C-alpha positions in Angstrom: 103.0 103.3 146.9 104.6 106.4 145.6 101.9 108.9 144.8 98.3 109.0 145.9 95.7 111.3 144.3 92.7 111.6 142.1 92.9 110.7 138.5 94.0 113.6 136.4 91.1 115.3 134.6 91.0 115.9 130.9 89.5 114.5 127.8 89.8 110.8 127.4 91.4 109.3 124.4 89.3 107.1 122.2 89.5 103.4 123.0 92.4 101.6 121.5 91.4 99.8 118.4 90.5 96.2 119.0 92.0 93.5 117.0 88.7 92.8 115.4 88.9 96.1 113.6 91.4 94.9 111.1 91.7 92.2 108.5 94.0 89.4 109.6 93.4 88.8 113.2 96.2 86.8 114.7 97.9 86.1 111.5 100.7 88.2 110.0 100.2 89.9 106.6 102.5 87.2 105.1 100.3 84.4 106.4 97.1 86.1 105.3 98.6 86.6 101.8 99.6 82.9 101.7 96.2 81.8 102.8 94.6 84.0 100.1 97.0 82.7 97.5 96.0 79.1 98.4 92.3 79.7 98.0 92.8 81.5 94.7 95.0 78.6 93.6 92.3 76.1 94.5 89.7 78.1 92.6 92.0 78.1 89.5 92.6 74.4 89.7 88.9 73.7 90.1 88.3 75.8 87.0 90.9 73.9 85.0 89.4 70.5 86.1 85.9 71.6 85.0 87.3 72.6 81.6 89.1 69.3 81.1 86.3 67.0 82.4 83.1 66.5 80.6 80.8 69.4 81.5 77.9 69.2 79.1 76.7 71.7 76.5 75.9 75.4 76.9 79.2 76.4 78.5 81.4 79.2 77.2 84.7 77.4 77.7 86.7 80.5 76.6 85.2 82.4 79.5 86.1 79.7 82.0 89.6 79.7 80.7 89.8 83.5 81.3 88.4 83.2 84.9 90.7 80.3 85.8 93.7 82.2 84.4 92.7 85.3 86.4 92.4 83.3 89.6 95.9 81.8 89.0 97.3 85.3 88.4 95.8 86.7 91.6 97.2 83.7 93.5 100.7 84.4 92.2 100.3 88.1 93.0 99.4 87.2 96.6 102.6 85.2 97.0 104.8 87.8 95.2 103.3 91.1 96.4 100.5 90.4 98.8 102.7 90.6 101.9 103.6 94.2 101.1 100.0 95.3 100.3 97.8 97.0 102.9 95.5 94.5 104.6 92.4 96.4 103.3 93.4 95.2 99.8 91.8 91.9 100.9 88.4 93.7 100.7 89.1 94.4 97.1 90.2 90.8 96.5 86.9 89.6 98.0 85.0 91.7 95.5 87.1 90.3 92.7 86.4 86.8 94.0 82.7 87.4 93.9 83.0 88.7 90.4 85.1 85.8 89.3 82.7 83.1 90.6 79.7 85.0 89.2 81.3 85.3 85.8 82.0 81.5 85.9 78.2 81.0 86.5 77.3 83.4 83.7 79.6 81.5 81.3 77.7 78.3 82.3 74.2 79.7 81.7 71.8 77.0 80.3 74.1 74.3 81.8 73.7 72.4 85.1 77.4 73.0 85.5 76.4 76.5 86.8 75.4 74.9 90.1 78.9 73.3 90.3 80.6 76.6 89.6 78.5 78.2 92.3 80.1 75.9 94.9 83.2 78.0 94.5 81.5 80.7 96.5 82.6 78.7 99.6 86.3 79.7 99.0 85.9 83.5 99.5 83.4 82.7 102.2 86.0 80.8 104.1 88.5 83.6 103.7 86.1 86.4 104.8 84.8 84.2 107.7 88.4 83.6 108.9 89.8 87.2 108.8 87.1 89.8 108.5 85.4 91.8 111.3 81.9 90.6 111.9 80.2 93.6 110.2 82.3 93.2 107.1 81.7 89.4 107.0 77.9 89.9 107.2 78.1 92.5 104.5 80.0 90.0 102.3 77.3 87.3 102.9 74.6 89.8 101.8 76.6 90.7 98.7 77.2 87.1 97.9 73.5 86.2 98.2 72.5 89.2 96.1 74.9 88.8 93.3 74.5 85.0 93.0 70.7 85.5 92.8 71.2 88.1 90.1 73.2 85.6 87.9 71.3 82.4 88.7 67.7 83.5 88.4 68.0 84.6 84.8 70.1 81.6 83.8 67.1 79.6 82.5 68.3 76.5 84.3 65.4 74.5 85.7 65.3 74.8 89.5 67.6 77.8 89.6 65.8 79.6 92.5 65.9 76.4 94.6 69.5 75.9 93.8 70.3 79.4 94.8 68.5 78.9 98.1 70.6 75.8 98.9 73.7 77.6 97.8 73.1 80.7 99.9 72.1 78.8 103.1 74.9 76.3 102.8 77.7 78.8 102.2 76.4 81.1 104.9 76.2 78.3 107.4 79.7 77.2 106.6 80.9 80.8 106.9 79.1 81.5 110.2 80.6 78.3 111.8 84.1 79.2 110.6 83.7 82.8 111.8 82.5 81.9 115.3 85.3 79.3 115.7 87.8 81.9 114.5 86.6 84.5 117.0 86.6 82.0 119.8 90.2 80.9 119.0 91.2 84.6 118.5 89.8 85.6 121.9 91.5 82.6 123.6 94.9 83.4 122.0 94.7 87.1 123.1 93.4 86.6 126.6 95.2 85.6 129.8 92.9 82.8 131.2 93.6 83.5 134.8 92.9 87.2 135.0 90.8 87.8 131.8 93.3 90.5 130.8 94.9 90.9 127.5 98.1 89.0 127.1 101.4 90.1 125.5 100.3 88.9 122.1 97.3 91.2 122.2 99.1 94.1 123.7 101.9 94.6 121.3 99.8 95.5 118.2 97.9 98.1 120.3 101.2 99.6 121.5 102.3 99.8 117.9 99.1 101.6 116.9 99.3 104.0 119.8 102.9 104.8 119.1 102.0 105.7 115.5 99.1 107.8 116.8 101.5 109.5 119.3 103.9 110.3 116.5 101.2 111.5 114.1 99.2 113.9 116.4 101.6 114.5 119.3 99.5 113.2 122.1 101.5 112.0 125.1 101.7 108.2 125.7 103.0 106.4 128.7 103.7 102.7 129.3 104.3 101.1 132.7 105.7 97.7 133.6 104.3 96.6 137.0 105.8 93.9 139.1 104.1 92.7 142.3 106.4 92.9 145.4 107.0 89.8 147.5 104.7 87.6 145.3 106.9 84.6 145.5 106.6 84.6 149.3 102.8 84.7 148.9 103.0 81.5 146.8 105.4 79.9 149.1 103.4 80.6 152.2 99.8 80.0 151.0 100.2 78.0 147.8 99.8 78.7 144.1 96.0 78.6 144.2 96.0 81.5 146.7 98.5 83.3 144.5 96.3 82.9 141.5 93.4 84.4 143.4 95.6 87.3 144.4 96.5 87.9 140.7 92.8 87.8 139.7 91.7 90.1 142.6 94.4 92.6 141.8 93.5 92.6 138.1 89.9 93.3 138.9 90.7 96.1 141.3 93.1 97.8 138.9 90.6 97.6 136.0 88.1 99.5 138.1 90.5 102.5 138.2 91.2 102.7 134.5 89.5 104.3 131.5 88.2 102.3 128.6 91.0 103.7 126.5 93.7 102.3 128.9 94.9 98.8 128.4 96.1 96.5 131.2 97.8 93.3 130.2 99.4 90.4 132.1 102.7 89.7 130.4 103.5 86.7 132.5 103.9 85.6 136.1 103.3 88.5 138.4 104.2 91.1 135.8 101.7 93.4 134.1 102.0 96.1 131.4 99.8 99.2 131.5 99.3 101.3 128.4 98.0 104.9 129.0 97.2 106.8 125.8 96.9 110.6 126.0 98.5 110.6 129.4 101.4 112.7 130.6 104.0 111.3 132.9 102.7 113.2 136.0 99.2 111.9 135.3 100.5 108.4 134.8 102.2 108.5 138.2 98.8 109.5 139.7 97.1 106.6 138.0 99.7 104.1 139.4 99.1 105.7 142.8 95.4 104.9 142.5 96.2 101.4 141.5 98.3 101.0 144.7 95.4 102.2 146.8 92.8 99.9 145.1 94.4 96.6 146.2 96.4 95.6 149.2 99.2 93.8 147.2 102.2 96.2 146.9 104.0 96.6 143.6 106.9 98.3 141.9 106.5 100.0 138.6 108.7 101.4 135.8 107.2 104.2 133.7 108.4 104.9 130.1 107.3 108.0 128.1 107.0 107.5 124.4 108.8 109.7 121.9 107.9 110.2 118.2 110.7 107.8 117.3 109.9 105.2 119.9 109.5 101.5 119.0 107.5 98.8 120.8 110.7 97.1 121.9 112.2 100.4 123.0 109.3 101.5 125.3 109.0 98.0 126.8 112.7 97.9 127.5 112.8 101.3 129.1 109.8 100.6 131.3 111.2 97.2 132.3 114.6 98.8 133.2 112.8 101.4 135.3 110.8 98.7 137.0 114.0 96.9 137.8 115.4 100.1 139.4 112.2 100.4 141.5 112.6 96.8 142.8 116.3 97.4 143.4 115.5 100.5 145.6 113.3 98.4 147.9 110.0 98.2 145.9 106.7 99.9 146.5 107.5 102.8 144.3 107.3 104.2 140.7 110.5 105.0 138.8 110.2 107.0 135.6 112.7 105.9 132.9 115.3 108.5 131.9 115.0 109.5 128.3 117.7 108.0 126.1 120.3 110.4 124.8 120.2 111.1 121.1 
C-alpha cells in the first residue's frame, strides 16, 4: 500500500450528523409533505363527518367548522408549498395539530362527542412517530398528554379523567409501536447487512451535509473510493462465503483505524467509500496507508478533495476515476484526483 505512517494529529471534527437528527428520515421532503397533507386531510374529513352526522347537544358547530376548514387549508398548503419548506416546519405543524384537536375538544365541552374528537390525536401522533427523532417524539407525547388533560379535565363531562387516561395510554402506545418499527426499518434501509457499515443511501446525505460545512467554514474534506484488489479471484478460489468473511473482516479492521467523525460505507460488491471530514489530502493518504496495514487484503483507492463548489456526484465521480487509475497502474496504491479546471 502506498503510504504508511501514524494518523495525522490535530483536532477531530465533530461526528457527522446522523439521519435521526432530522425530520423525515428516509423520505424526501416531498414525500413528508404529502404524508402530512394526507393526515391533515383525514382530520378535516373526520371533522366534516362529525358536523354532518348526529353529534348531540352542547357542541359549538361553528367552531368545528373553523377547525375543519383550517385542517383542509393546511393540507392544501402542504401539497402546494410543503415541499419547499424547511423540514423543521413540521415541528410547527405538529404544534398546530395539537392546538386544532384541543380546540375541537373545547368546542365539544359538555358533550360526549369530545371523546370522539380526542381520537384525532392519533393523527399527529402517527406523523411524529414516523418522522421525528426520538427526543422530539417523546417531547410531543408529553405535550399531547398535558394539553389534552388541560382541556378534558375542566370539560364537565362525566368520566373525563378516565377518558383522558385511556386516550393518553392508547395514543402513546400506538405512537411508540410506530416509532420503533420506523427506526428498525430506517436502520435496515441504511445499513449494509453483511458488514454492518452504512450503505450508499445513508452515505450520500452525510456527504451533502459535509460539503455544505466545507463550503461554509472552509475545513478540508476528502473522500476516497476503495476497491479491493483481486477480490474476484478470492471468490473463485474459496467461494462466496469466504469472500463475505473477508469483506466483514476488512470492514472491522478498517473501522478500528478511523475516528468517530469519519464515515466508512460499502457502496456495493468489493467497493467502499470513505468520508474524511476536516482532513487534508496528505493526512488522508496517511489514513489510507493505515487501513492498508490493518488488514491483509490489498486495495486500490482514489482520493478526491472537495472544493467549495463541489457536489455529491462530482466528488464521487472524481474519486471513482482516481480509483480506476490506481487499478490501471497495477493496484495496491492511492491516486489523488487532479482538480478539475475551472
